[in-house]
C-alpha positions, -999 to 999 in steps of 0.1 A, spaced: -32 678 -311 -70 675 -308 -94 702 -298 -100 681 -265 -63 683 -255 -63 720 -264 -93 728 -243 -78 705 -212 -50 730 -209 -71 760 -202 -72 773 -169 -101 761 -147 -110 737 -172 -120 700 -158 -119 713 -123 -152 697 -111 -140 664 -127 -109 666 -109 -126 674 -77 -152 646 -82 -124 622 -87 -104 630 -59 -136 628 -35 -142 594 -50 -107 584 -41 -111 598 -5 -144 576 -3 -131 545 -13 -101 547 10 -124 548 39 -137 512 29 -119 487 48 -97 468 24 -96 430 25 -65 418 46 -57 381 43 -46 378 78 -76 387 95 -99 403 68 -109 427 99 -138 449 89 -141 434 54 -179 423 46 -188 387 48 -204 368 17 -241 375 14 -250 338 11 -238 311 31 -213 332 49 -201 302 72 -174 275 59 -169 245 79 -133 235 73 -114 204 84 -76 214 94 -47 193 87 -41 184 124 -38 147 128 -45 147 166 -74 126 174 -89 154 200 -91 177 170 -109 152 148 -138 179 139 -149 204 117 -142 241 125 -161 271 112 -148 299 98 -161 334 82 -163 336 43 -148 369 31 -170 384 3 -140 386 -20 -134 348 -15 -169 338 -20 -167 327 -55 -138 305 -50 -146 291 -15 -165 263 -26 -169 227 -9 -140 206 -17 -112 233 -24 -80 236 -3 -78 265 19 -54 282 45 -66 291 77 -57 305 111 -57 281 139 -46 281 175 -55 317 187 -79 312 212 -112 330 221 -97 361 234 -79 376 206 -111 394 189 -110 426 171 -136 441 150 -159 410 153 -130 387 138 -108 363 159 -71 371 152 -40 354 156 -26 319 154 -5 300 128 -15 296 93 -25 257 84 -40 237 54 -72 225 54 -102 214 31 -134 234 29 -161 208 36 -196 226 31 -206 264 34 -237 271 59 -259 300 67 -248 303 102 -226 285 128 -233 264 158 -203 283 175 -216 312 196 -185 332 196 -164 351 170 -153 335 139 -118 337 123 -119 344 84 -104 322 60 -70 334 51 -71 322 15 -83 299 -10 -51 278 -21 -69 269 -55 -105 269 -68 -99 232 -78 -124 210 -59 -104 180 -48 -122 165 -23 -159 152 -34 -186 138 -12 -178 102 -21 -140 105 -13 -151 124 19 -171 97 29 -147 70 20 -122 87 41 -144 91 71 -152 53 70 -114 46 68 -108 66 98 -132 52 118 -123 16 107 -88 21 118 -91 41 150 -76 73 131 -81 107 121 -99 122 91 -70 144 84 -43 117 84 -66 94 58 -67 125 33 -29 131 35 -31 95 19 -61 101 -3 -53 134 -19 -21 139 -35 -1 170 -29 -9 200 -53 10 211 -85 1 243 -98 14 237 -131 -7 204 -135 -36 220 -121 -34 248 -147 -37 226 -177 -70 213 -188 -80 176 -188 -88 159 -220 -125 156 -232 -139 120 -220 -138 93 -248 -175 75 -251 -179 40 -238 -159 13 -257 -176 -21 -266 -180 -50 -244 -146 -72 -248 -145 -106 -257 -139 -131 -228 -104 -139 -243 -83 -161 -216 -113 -158 -192 -129 -186 -211 -105 -209 -192 -125 -203 -159 -161 -219 -157 -174 -186 -142 -150 -164 -160 -175 -153 -192 -203 -149 -169 -183 -126 -145 -175 -103 -174 -212 -104 -190 -223 -91 -152 -200 -65 -154 -208 -50 -190 -244 -54 -178 -240 -31 -147 -241 -59 -122 -219 -57 -90 -206 -92 -89 -179 -101 -61 -154 -128 -66 -120 -141 -53 -100 -151 -84 -74 -178 -82 -55 -171 -114 -39 -195 -132 1 -197 -136 13 -178 -166 14 -143 -181 -21 -138 -189 -34 -121 -155 -27 -85 -166 -48 -90 -199 -75 -107 -179 -75 -77 -155 -78 -53 -185 -107 -73 -198 -126 -70 -166 -121 -33 -166 -130 -30 -201 -162 -46 -197 -172 -22 -166 -163 7 -188 -186 -7 -213 -216 -2 -190 -208 33 -184 -192 30 -151 -157 34 -138 -131 7 -130 -99 9 -104 -73 -17 -98 -46 -14 -76 -13 -39 -79 16 -42 -53 44 -25 -72 54 -3 -103 63 -36 -125 29 -51 -120 13 -16 -129 33 -13 -158 20 -48 -171 -16 -40 -165 -10 -4 -178 3 -21 -212 -26 -46 -214 -52 -19 -206 -37 1 -236 -36 -30 -261 -74 -37 -249 -88 -1 -245 -65 20 -265 -48 53 -257 -65 79 -233 -90 58 -214 -71 51 -184 -48 66 -161 -17 51 -143 -11 65 -105 23 54 -95 51 70 -75 75 65 -103 54 89 -123 68 120 -106 45 146 -88 35 166 -116 24 138 -140 9 118 -113 -11 146 -101 -21 155 -134 -35 123 -139 -52 122 -109 -69 154 -120 -80 137 -150 -98 111 -129 -113 136 -105 -123 159 -134 -140 125 -150 -119 128 -179 -109 91 -175 -128 60 -160 -102 34 -155 -74 35 -131 -45 12 -125 -20 21 -97 0 11 -66 -14 14 -31 -21 51 -29 -45 47 -58 -73 32 -36 -85 64 -29 -86 74 -65 -119 93 -70 -131 73 -100 -166 86 -113 -196 61 -112 -173 36 -96 -185 2 -108 -154 -22 -102 -125 -21 -77 -99 -48 -82 -69 -60 -62 -41 -80 -74 -18 -101 -47 -34 -89 -15 -10 -107 3 19 -86 -4 33 -64 25 33 -32 1 -6 -31 4 -4 -23 40 0 13 44 30 24 69 16 59 78 -11 65 103 -38 51 104 -21 21 86 -50 11 62 -48 -18 42 -61 -18 4 -81 -48 6 -104 -33 34 -105 0 19 -118 -16 -14 -142 -39 6 -154 -5 21 -158 11 -15 -176 -20 -29 -200 -21 0 -207 18 0 -208 21 -35 -222 -11 -44 -199 -18 -72 -183 -51 -82 -152 -64 -64 -126 -84 -77 -98 -100 -55 -70 -120 -75 -39 -135 -73 -21 -168 -79 -23 -177 -44 -50 -172 -17 -47 -152 18 -66 -163 45 -86 -131 46 -97 -139 8 -109 -174 20 -127 -158 46 -146 -137 22 -154 -168 2 -166 -186 37 -188 -159 49 -205 -156 15 -197 -119 9 -176 -130 -22 -178 -160 -45 -147 -181 -59 -136 -178 -92 -115 -206 -101 -103 -230 -132 -108 -268 -129 -82 -292 -123 -78 -298 -163 -70 -262 -170 -48 -262 -140 -24 -292 -152 -22 -275 -185 -8 -242 -171 12 -254 -140 48 -268 -140 58 -300 -129 68 -291 -87 95 -317 -75 108 -315 -38 142 -324 -21 140 -329 16 164 -332 44 170 -370 37 177 -363 1 202 -339 11 218 -360 39 224 -389 11 234 -364 -18 271 -357 -18 269 -329 -45 244 -310 -20 269 -316 9 298 -298 -11 283 -274 -33 248 -265 -12 228 -276 -40 211 -309 -46 216 -333 -77 184 -327 -88 183 -290 -89 218 -293 -110 201 -315 -135 170 -293 -137 191 -263 -143 211 -282 -169 182 -296 -188 164 -261 -184 191 -244 -202 187 -261 -234 155 -244 -239 153 -212 -222 162 -193 -189 162 -207 -155 148 -189 -124 166 -195 -91 151 -180 -58 168 -174 -28 154 -159 4 185 -136 10 203 -111 -6 244 -107 -6 270 -132 -3 266 -155 31 241 -132 51 240 -159 78 270 -182 91 274 -214 112 300 -233 128 308 -262 100 312 -290 125 284 -287 149 261 -259 129 258 -237 159 251 -201 148 282 -181 144 277 -148 169 294 -115 177 314 -119 211 307 -85 219 266 -84 213 258 -116 205 242 -105 171 246 -131 141 276 -128 120 277 -123 84 299 -119 51 286 -93 30 313 -99 6 337 -128 1 361 -117 28 350 -95 54 331 -110 84 311 -86 107 283 -85 131 248 -78 117 240 -58 148 266 -37 158 288 -38 126 322 -47 143 346 -69 125 353 -104 135 390 -115 127 394 -145 150 361 -163 155 358 -199 170 325 -217 178 317 -216 217 302 -248 214 329 -272 198 360 -251 193 357 -253 156 370 -223 134 354 -229 102 321 -215 90 294 -226 67 267 -207 52 233 -212 71 214 -194 40 234 -190 8 229 -152 -5 219 -146 -39 254 -131 -48 270 -164 -36 245 -186 -55 249 -166 -87 288 -170 -82 285 -206 -77 261 -212 -105 285 -191 -130 314 -214 -120 292 -246 -128 279 -231 -162 307 -208 -174 291 -203 -208 258 -192 -195 253 -154 -185 240 -148 -149 217 -121 -141 206 -110 -104 176 -92 -93 171 -78 -59 166 -51 -37 193 -31 -52 186 -36 -88 153 -52 -98 149 -63 -133 115 -60 -151 122 -89 -174 147 -110 -192 149 -125 -228 138 -161 -236 174 -171 -245 192 -193 -219 204 -179 -189 205 -181 -154 184 -156 -132 189 -152 -93 167 -135 -75 152 -127 -40 115 -132 -34 93 -106 -52 121 -96 -72 116 -121 -102 117 -106 -138 92 -119 -160 109 -142 -188 97 -138 -225 78 -169 -233 83 -184 -196 110 -196 -176 121 -233 -187 127 -242 -150 130 -226 -114 148 -236 -84 133 -225 -48 162 -228 -26 163 -229 13 125 -235 17 130 -240 54 140 -204 60 109 -190 50 86 -214 66 107 -215 97 100 -179 105 83 -168 139 55 -155 123 17 -167 122 19 -157 86 53 -178 77 34 -207 59 9 -184 39 38 -160 31 61 -188 21 34 -203 -3 26 -170 -16 63 -164 -25 67 -198 -40 36 -198 -62 44 -165 -77 80 -177 -87 65 -209 -101 37 -189 -120 64 -175 -141 75 -211 -155 61 -226 -185 35 -253 -181 42 -292 -173 34 -300 -212 61 -273 -221 85 -293 -202 82 -264 -172 96 -278 -138 101 -264 -104 124 -280 -77 117 -267 -42 145 -276 -16 123 -278 16 108 -306 36 80 -321 17 59 -330 47 54 -293 55 18 -282 47 28 -251 25 54 -275 3 24 -300 -1 -2 -272 -12 25 -261 -37 30 -297 -53 -7 -301 -58 -10 -264 -66 -38 -259 -41 -31 -223 -25 -71 -224 -17 -70 -253 1 -43 -242 22 -59 -211 30 -91 -229 41 -73 -251 65 -51 -223 78 -86 -202 83 -104 -232 104 -72 -234 129 -73 -196 133 -109 -198 141 -104 -224 165 -77 -206 182 -95 -170 181 -69 -154 155 -73 -131 130 -91 -127 106 -117 -144 123 -114 -123 155 -105 -84 152 -72 -72 170 -55 -43 177 -19 -37 190 -8 -11 217 27 -3 215 48 22 236 67 24 268 57 2 296 40 30 318 22 46 287 9 13 276 -4 3 312 -19 38 316 -36 37 283 -53 3 286 -64 14 321 -82 42 308 -97 25 278 -135 19 281 -129 -15 262 -160 -37 250 -170 -61 276 -159 -89 252 -124 -75 248 -92 -97 258 -60 -81 264 -29 -103 257 5 -92 275 21 -69 273 55 -85 261 87 -66 252 92 -50 217 125 -57 201 147 -28 200 161 -13 167 193 -28 156 222 -8 159 236 4 122 204 -5 106 174 17 98 147 15 125 118 -9 110 79 1 118 71 -10 155 105 -12 165 116 5 198 138 36 195 173 30 204 181 29 239 143 26 249 124 -3 260 90 -7 248 61 -32 252 32 -42 232 -1 -54 241 -27 -71 217 -65 -64 223 -88 -92 208 -124 -91 203 -149 -115 185 -162 -110 152 -187 -81 149 -170 -62 177 -144 -45 157 -162 -11 152 -167 -12 189 -131 -16 197 -117 11 172 -142 34 185 -130 28 223 -95 27 213 -98 62 195 -117 77 221 -93 67 247 -63 81 223 -81 113 219 -87 120 256 -48 112 263 -39 136 234 -60 163 247 -46 159 282 -11 159 270 1 139 298 24 109 296 42 93 265 24 85 232 16 53 224 10 39 188 -23 21 179 -27 -4 150 -57 -20 141 -51 -56 124 -15 -55 127 0 -75 99 26 -90 123 14 -105 155 41 -130 160 
């Protein structure tokens, strides 16, 4: 025992020290302790004691910033861009000790710190800082605000799409140190395009070219995107590319790794899982990597010093978000290119009307190969029309024309053959064999289908049909209007018993297939890539794709056909494509000539004459009839606005998931279209947003659904 311990046990020793300690404890107890609920009586931060917060409320009448007091204990962590939790909805009457109290806890983002508030009443205090990690930078905030204004939505809704959910484990790990800029790549296959090397050179030199790129058929487009991104990184800037699905993202990811090496880019897809995706996103936000490839949500990726935004296949429906305010990737990337003054690349094997308009307006320049390069890369395209089908006995009995059978037989000698079928299943739609009258359910008049080989049921109500007869001619035999993928695979398997048959569709999508002879039956958009390319391809039931009652039916059919045909070997290598469709149809002619740009330009001219999008700006207003009428009556639309409709909206099909825009089961909805001329889109969006905000604030009437530039207008 030490001498100090001996002295401390003597009576009366240390009494002054103990008394002082007790007094200090009592003194500290009188100081108000920080309480996360209200922080009542707690001192505020000495500098910039007011935090301007965006609360996570998507209601348009709450699309503004709210001021909160910053307690001293949160001063260090409460920095602009961090996630916070605040009390919201207490009202101005619950004030104690100079602090507003009550209300429910809600998430938000701290936008800025201020010395004072414009609000004259008592402020509630920040409840706590969720994480000191700044996830909302100034550039991302400005972009999100521009997107919200463009689509008549709220900033909170846009940030729900732009900032991924937090993952604490990923946030706690440091991101790797950034790598130095790589050297400028060689043009590679970009030399096939007259302006290709110049485009890469402009990117490497820090320029901001804008191009609409019509890619040549074949497997080279992922590498060409990777080289464009590498050229941008060589200039010390960042690059972002958005593709429609995870399969395409994987191809670009592999190409970037081959061109740049490991550790220079991030892959942002839903398939990565929440932790890995958030870790990759944080590496981008922290500046560790400056190249990003991903699917739709990656359009908001916070790439530092952004020098290039690229989009592949902008006509794919997955590029249009199904969550409010329904932004489209193409429009968001256009905003980023304009605001950030960076390069823009819109690519695809086909060409949308919107892409043609960008070139027509001079906003972007075309990037195409000459006809000589196209003849080398594109396959031979042959057509089978109604006349040939009527004279073809094989087509009447086996539903496939003789030319198609011969093409399959020849193609299987050298590699796999792709068969594109517009529908999945066995026989999705049936008709009378004698008069071709559609077979319909006797209960609800819905179309009859055969998901398997035996059962016959209704596609709407799901009831089984055991004794069908035609109401027009009394026939009792059925035929398939559209042969499904499973039925086609079965028929081809019987015709070629020694050849393996693979199917790719919504339930099971193949990424790739080997280069050995095989039959690959696929629905549109699910075509796997074949090693060395397909020897041939059959595009069946073309009329089913062109004949849809949709303004974009021809454009969409050509895009689907072009995407499938681009997987086939070039004509010099014997690649052949057979399309079963009327040869005189405009999309079919565009496929035969391999001229998607010409088709898009003609469509654009016709839409300009009729005042259809994208030449005009349009918005849809959907909801119960009384709500739609009241909304339009109260909205202060621009003088040039033209209201079309309203018209009834199809209801949700019984037994099937409700699609976007369908009326709920048992309800009757209507839709009105509001059209304005070019240059008045911003005024239309502002008017619709103000009317919706006023309606929401009053809380009267049924809600209506607003969508700017709806993808489907009939």
